[in-house]
N, C-alpha and C positions, 0 to 999 in steps of 0.2 A: 848512425853512419856518418863518417867525416865527409864534409862537402868541400872538397878542394878541386881546383881545375888545373890540369897540366896538359901539355901536348900529347902525352901518352893517353890521357883520358879522351882527347879528341880523336886519336887514331889517325888513319889515313883516308878518311872519307873525303873524296875529291869534291863532291857536290857541296858538302858543308864548308870546306875550306875555300872554295871559290866564292861562296855566298858571304863568308866572313873573312875578310882579308887579314885582320889582326885580332887575336884574342889575348895573347900574352900568357905568362906562366906565373901567376901570383902564388906566393907562399901561403901556407896555412896560417890563419890568424889575420889575414887581410893586409898583405903588403901593398905598397902603392901601385896602382894600376898604370900600365903604359899609356902615355898621352902624347899624341902627335898634335902640335900646335896648329898646323894648317894642312889642308889637303886640296889638291886640284880636283875638280869634278871628274876629269878623265880617269881618276884612280878609283872611282866608285866601283864596287864589284858587280853591279847590275846595270845593264844598258838603260833600263827604264828610269833609274834614278838620274842618270846623265841626261836623258831626254827631259825629265821633269825640271831639272835645273835650267836647261836651255829654254824651256817654256817660261819659267820665272823671269829669266833675263829678258826675254822678248816682251813680257808684260811691263817691264820697267819704263820703256821708252827713254826719255831724258831724265827721269827721276832716279834718285839713289835707291829707293825702295818702291816696288810697284804698289799702287793702291789696290785694296781688295776688289773694288769695282772693275778693275782692269782684267781680272782673272776670267778667262773664257774656258769653261769646263770642256767645251767641244775640242779644244786644242791640247788638252792634257793627254798623256799616253793612255790609250784605252785600257790596256792590260793592267795598268796601275790604279785605275779608279777605285777598285775595291779596297785598295791599301792606302787611300788618301783620307786625311782628316783636316778639318778646320778647327783651330784652337783660338779662342777669344781671350784677350788680355783685358781684365777689368781692373780699373784703378779707382780707389776711394780713399777716404781719410784713414781707413784701417790698413791701407797697403794695397798690394796687388794680388789678384787671384787669376787663375786660368781655368777655363772650362771648355769642354768639347761643344762646338756648335754643330758639328757633323762628323761622323766616323764611318768609314767604309766597312762593308760586310766582312772582309777578311780580317780586319782589325778586331771587330766585335766578336767574330768567331774565335779568334785566338785568345781574346780576353775572357770569353765565356759569359759575356753579358752586354747589354746595351750601354753605350757610352755617351750618347747625345745628351747634352745639357748637364752632364756630371762634372763636378769640380775635381781637378787633378789632386788637390791637397786632401780631399776626402777619399779619393779612389786609390791613390798610390801609397805604398809604404814609405816611411821616412828614410829608409836605407835601401841599398841594393839598386834595383831598377828605378825606384822613385827618385833616389838621389841623383842618378845619371840624368833623368829627364829634367829635373830641376836645374842641374848644371847646364844642360843644353839651353833651356829657356833663359837662364841668367846670362849666358854668353850672347845669345841671340839679341836680347833686349839691350844689353850693355853696349855691344859693338854694332848693333843694327846690321848683322851679317848672318848668312846661312851657317848652320852648324850640323855636322854629321857625326853619328855615333854608332858603335857596334857593341854587341854583348852576347852572352849565352845564358839561357834559363836552364836550371837543373830541376828535374822532377824525379822523385823516387817512388815507383809504382811496382808493387809485388817484388820488392828487393832488386829491382832493375833501375838503372839510371837512364833517364831520357834527357837528351841534350837538344835544345832548340836554339838556333841562332836568330839574331835579329839585326837588321840594318835600319837606321832611323835618320831620315833627312828632314830638317826643319828649315823653312824658308820664311823670312819676315814679310808681312804685308802691312801697309799703312792705311790709316783712315783718311778722310778728306783733308785733314790738317797736316798730314805727313807724319803723324805719330805712329809708332809701331803698336798696333792694337790687335793684330791677328797673326796667326802662323799657319802657313800651308805646309802640312807635314805628310810624309810618306813613310810607312813602316812595313818592311817585308820580313818574312820568316822562312827559315830553312831547318832541316833536320839533320843532325849529326849522328844520333844514335837512338834507336827505338822509335817506332811510329806513334806509340801511345803516350800522350802528354796530358797533364792537367792544364787547364787554362793558365796563361802566363801570370794572371793576377794571383793565382794560387800556387805559383812555383815555390819549391822548397828553398831555392837559392838562386842568386843571379851573380854572374861574374862580368863586370864591364870590360870591354876592350878599349879601343881608342875613342877619344872625343876630340874632334878637330873643327876649327873654323874653316869654311870653304873659301878659298881664294882662287881667282882665275889668273892672277899674276902677282 
């Protein structure tokens, strides 16, 4: 079955389209995906993501990037806790790697496995969703700025196509020396079509939407 994404495929599901602001209409064969260079947090499709960004800003104080030690879990949006993860950036003579230090129950349930202490380069495919996550992390570490992304997972079960949206906000955290060594991330999921899905790590295809650096001005 050909795996392409169009607005006709998405249909008129209001819940899904509210969750996912921009998907785009890529051509078969992998046309370039739409990319918005910057986004204001007020444009996030979910209020909890806006609240999380506000918390991250409050943790900064006078610093450009908040230290991980400044993060107070009791101040994070309670409804979003199950969707929050901490990703650690490890740097060695062999380069950099990222691994989950902590992953919320909603993320692990959607992934279909435990994620804590797993390395992203061993967990995620080189293309599709994995490529988008690597792009997010690359922008975050290069610009030392938050990055937001959207996309759709496709699963084909019993000759039916299941579409699951995702919104992914990554916020940089620093170590005691001010280096970006951690990522406070929130990932939410919505359904556009069919309630039965394979775990997103086993999705048959992934179509990225926009990836944008978050700017407040």
